[in-house]
N, C-alpha and C positions, 0 to 999 in steps of 0.2 A: 502494500498499499505507501502511496508515495506521502510526503511529507508539506502534506498542504495546512497552512496556521489557518488564526481568524481573519487575520488580515486579506490571506489567498482567498480566503472564501468571501469578504466583502464585493474583492475584486472582481472574482465572475459571476459575483448577482451585481456588478455594477457593469458589468459586461454582457449580461442575462436581459438587462433593461434597457439596453441600448450600446449595442455591439462597432458602432462608430463613436463611443465615448472617448475622448481624447486622453492623453498620458496627463497631462495637465489639469485635468477635470476629477480626474479619479485619484490623484494624489491629495488636494487640496481637501478631499472627500476621507480621504483613509488619513489622513495625517502624513504622509510619507511625502518624500522628494520627486520629482517626476521619475529622475535615473533608477530609484529604486520600484518604482512601478513599472516603468518599462521591466526590468530585471525580473519584476518578481511574473510578468506576463510572457516574456522570454521565457524564464525555467516552466514555469504551467507549460507550456507549448514544447517545450524537449521533452519533457516528461509524460506528451501526450493525454494531460488532464484537458487541456486546449485542442480539441482536434480542426479548427475552423473556426473561421467569421461567416455568417452566411445572411440572407436576406429574407427580410418577411414580407411574404407576396399574399395582394388581396386577391385571391383568385375571383371570386365572384365580379369585377371590376375586370376581368381578361375574359368574365362571358363561361367558367368551369364553378358555377355557385353550391352543386351540388356535391354531399360528402357523402359517402357509407362504406357502411364495414359488410360484407361478404365473408361468412362462416363456407369455408371449403372442407369436406369429405373426399376421405381417398380409400380406396383398399389397403388394410395395414401392411401390406407389403411393398407400401411406396415408399420409395427412398428419398429422404427430406429435399434433396438437392432436383429432384425431381416436380417436389411441390413450388420450391421457390422459381424453378428456370417457367415452370407453367403462367406464374405471375408476374415475374419478369420481362416475359413477352405480351406486354398486355400494356401499351403506354399509359394508359389511366389510371394504372395501379401506382398508387404514391409509395407503400411499406407491403413488405409482406410477415408477419410474423407467425413462424410455427409454433406449434402451444401441444403441452400435453394432455391427454383426453380427446374428448367429442366438444368441436371438430380440432382436423388437424392442423388448419391455419386460419387466421384471421387476415382478411387484406385492407385494404386502406384505399376506397380508390375517388378520383374525381371524376364526375361531369358536365354537361351544359346543361341539362335538362332530363328527364323522366326516361325517355324513348332512346337516349345516349345511354343512361343508366341500363336498362334491359338489353342492348346491343351490347353492353359490356360484359350484363352475365349469363348470356346465351355463349356469348365467344369464349368464358373460364368453363362452363359447362360443356361446350364442344372440346376441348383442349385437354391433352393426358390421360388421365386414368379419374377425373372427378365422376364422384357418383351420390353427392348433393351439396348443394348450396341452402343459404340462408341470409338475406338482405335486410341491417338495417338502418334507417335515414340517421344522418345527425343533424339535428334540429339547432344546437350551438353548441360550442364547445369552452375549453377553457384549458392553455397547461402554462406548468410551473416556467416554465423556458419563458414563455412573455410575460409574465409576471400580472397577466392582465384577464379578465372577459371577453370575449372576442365571440359574437354575434356570429354565427361560418354561412 
Protein backbone atom coordinates (compact mmCIF):
# COMPACT_ATOMS: atom_id res chain seq x y z
CA UNK A 1 0.00 0.00 0.00
CA UNK A 2 1.48 3.37 -0.99
CA UNK A 3 2.48 5.90 1.65
CA UNK A 4 -0.30 8.50 1.34
CA UNK A 5 -0.87 10.99 4.15
CA UNK A 6 -3.71 13.38 5.02
CA UNK A 7 -2.27 16.17 2.87
CA UNK A 8 -2.05 13.80 -0.12
CA UNK A 9 -5.72 12.91 0.42
CA UNK A 10 -6.58 16.61 0.54
CA UNK A 11 -4.71 17.20 -2.74
CA UNK A 12 -6.52 14.24 -4.31
CA UNK A 13 -9.89 15.61 -3.18
CA UNK A 14 -9.05 19.01 -4.67
CA UNK A 15 -8.07 17.39 -7.97
CA UNK A 16 -11.27 15.28 -8.02
CA UNK A 17 -13.28 18.48 -7.59
CA UNK A 18 -11.39 20.24 -10.39
CA UNK A 19 -8.67 18.45 -12.34
CA UNK A 20 -7.56 21.79 -13.83
CA UNK A 21 -6.91 23.35 -10.42
CA UNK A 22 -3.49 25.04 -10.33
CA UNK A 23 -0.65 24.02 -8.04
CA UNK A 24 -0.75 27.56 -6.65
CA UNK A 25 -4.42 27.28 -5.70
CA UNK A 26 -3.90 23.86 -4.12
CA UNK A 27 -0.86 25.14 -2.23
CA UNK A 28 -2.96 27.90 -0.67
CA UNK A 29 -5.68 25.43 0.30
CA UNK A 30 -3.39 22.81 1.85
CA UNK A 31 -0.88 25.21 3.40
CA UNK A 32 2.22 24.14 1.46
CA UNK A 33 4.46 25.76 -1.14
CA UNK A 34 3.67 25.39 -4.84
CA UNK A 35 6.81 23.27 -5.28
CA UNK A 36 5.79 20.95 -2.42
CA UNK A 37 2.32 20.41 -3.92
CA UNK A 38 3.83 19.74 -7.36
CA UNK A 39 6.22 17.17 -5.82
CA UNK A 40 3.28 15.47 -4.11
CA UNK A 41 1.23 15.31 -7.33
CA UNK A 42 4.26 14.02 -9.25
CA UNK A 43 4.88 11.35 -6.59
CA UNK A 44 1.20 10.32 -6.58
CA UNK A 45 1.43 9.90 -10.36
CA UNK A 46 4.72 7.95 -10.14
CA UNK A 47 3.34 5.46 -7.61
CA UNK A 48 0.14 5.02 -9.64
CA UNK A 49 -2.36 6.59 -7.24
CA UNK A 50 -3.15 9.23 -9.87
CA UNK A 51 -3.68 7.28 -13.08
CA UNK A 52 -4.41 10.28 -15.26
CA UNK A 53 -6.41 13.43 -15.73
CA UNK A 54 -9.68 13.51 -17.60
CA UNK A 55 -12.62 15.65 -18.58
CA UNK A 56 -16.26 15.29 -17.53
CA UNK A 57 -18.55 15.38 -20.55
CA UNK A 58 -22.25 16.25 -20.61
CA UNK A 59 -23.35 13.53 -23.03
CA UNK A 60 -26.95 14.79 -23.07
CA UNK A 61 -25.73 17.97 -24.78
CA UNK A 62 -24.13 15.75 -27.43
CA UNK A 63 -27.40 13.90 -28.02
CA UNK A 64 -26.48 10.80 -25.99
CA UNK A 65 -28.62 11.50 -22.93
CA UNK A 66 -29.96 8.04 -22.12
CA UNK A 67 -27.95 5.74 -19.88
CA UNK A 68 -28.77 2.20 -18.89
CA UNK A 69 -27.23 -0.80 -17.19
CA UNK A 70 -27.73 -4.17 -18.79
CA UNK A 71 -27.19 -7.47 -17.03
CA UNK A 72 -25.68 -10.14 -19.27
CA UNK A 73 -25.96 -13.86 -18.64
CA UNK A 74 -23.74 -16.51 -20.22
CA UNK A 75 -23.37 -20.29 -20.03
CA UNK A 76 -21.22 -21.35 -17.07
CA UNK A 77 -18.32 -22.38 -19.30
CA UNK A 78 -17.90 -18.94 -20.92
CA UNK A 79 -14.45 -17.43 -20.26
CA UNK A 80 -14.38 -13.91 -18.80
CA UNK A 81 -12.35 -12.77 -21.81
CA UNK A 82 -15.33 -13.55 -24.09
CA UNK A 83 -17.67 -11.55 -21.87
CA UNK A 84 -15.35 -8.53 -22.06
CA UNK A 85 -14.86 -8.99 -25.83
CA UNK A 86 -18.61 -9.02 -26.42
CA UNK A 87 -19.02 -5.72 -24.57
CA UNK A 88 -15.95 -4.04 -26.10
CA UNK A 89 -17.23 -4.67 -29.63
CA UNK A 90 -20.29 -2.46 -29.00
CA UNK A 91 -19.29 1.23 -29.13
CA UNK A 92 -22.23 2.34 -26.97
CA UNK A 93 -20.86 0.30 -24.05
CA UNK A 94 -19.11 2.67 -21.65
CA UNK A 95 -17.94 0.07 -19.13
CA UNK A 96 -18.20 -3.62 -18.40
CA UNK A 97 -18.10 -5.16 -14.94
CA UNK A 98 -17.68 -8.92 -14.67
CA UNK A 99 -19.24 -10.01 -11.41
CA UNK A 100 -19.64 -13.09 -9.24
CA UNK A 101 -23.05 -14.69 -9.17
CA UNK A 102 -26.05 -14.04 -11.37
CA UNK A 103 -25.76 -12.16 -13.71
CA UNK A 104 -22.26 -12.71 -15.14
CA UNK A 105 -21.68 -9.11 -16.19
CA UNK A 106 -23.13 -5.66 -15.82
CA UNK A 107 -22.56 -3.19 -18.63
CA UNK A 108 -23.10 0.56 -18.71
CA UNK A 109 -24.44 1.83 -22.04
CA UNK A 110 -25.09 5.33 -23.35
CA UNK A 111 -27.51 5.88 -26.26
CA UNK A 112 -29.41 8.62 -28.11
CA UNK A 113 -32.95 7.39 -27.51
CA UNK A 114 -34.98 4.30 -26.60
CA UNK A 115 -34.96 2.98 -30.16
CA UNK A 116 -31.17 3.17 -30.14
CA UNK A 117 -31.14 1.34 -26.78
CA UNK A 118 -33.23 -1.44 -28.29
CA UNK A 119 -30.75 -1.78 -31.17
CA UNK A 120 -27.84 -2.02 -28.72
CA UNK A 121 -29.60 -4.66 -26.61
CA UNK A 122 -30.47 -6.66 -29.73
CA UNK A 123 -26.82 -6.48 -30.85
CA UNK A 124 -25.64 -7.70 -27.43
CA UNK A 125 -28.16 -10.55 -27.43
CA UNK A 126 -26.84 -11.76 -30.79
CA UNK A 127 -23.19 -11.53 -29.71
CA UNK A 128 -21.26 -14.50 -28.46
CA UNK A 129 -22.98 -16.84 -26.03
CA UNK A 130 -25.34 -14.36 -24.36
CA UNK A 131 -28.23 -16.37 -22.91
CA UNK A 132 -30.17 -13.53 -21.31
CA UNK A 133 -30.30 -9.80 -20.59
CA UNK A 134 -32.08 -7.44 -18.24
CA UNK A 135 -31.88 -3.68 -18.75
CA UNK A 136 -32.36 -0.92 -16.19
CA UNK A 137 -32.73 2.73 -17.26
CA UNK A 138 -30.80 5.36 -15.31
CA UNK A 139 -33.02 8.16 -14.01
CA UNK A 140 -30.22 10.11 -12.31
CA UNK A 141 -26.76 9.60 -10.89
CA UNK A 142 -24.21 10.82 -8.38
CA UNK A 143 -20.55 9.86 -8.18
CA UNK A 144 -18.07 10.48 -5.42
CA UNK A 145 -15.38 11.41 -7.95
CA UNK A 146 -17.43 14.36 -9.16
CA UNK A 147 -18.43 15.29 -5.59
CA UNK A 148 -21.75 16.56 -6.84
CA UNK A 149 -25.22 15.44 -7.78
CA UNK A 150 -25.76 15.28 -11.51
CA UNK A 151 -28.97 14.42 -13.25
CA UNK A 152 -28.35 12.14 -16.21
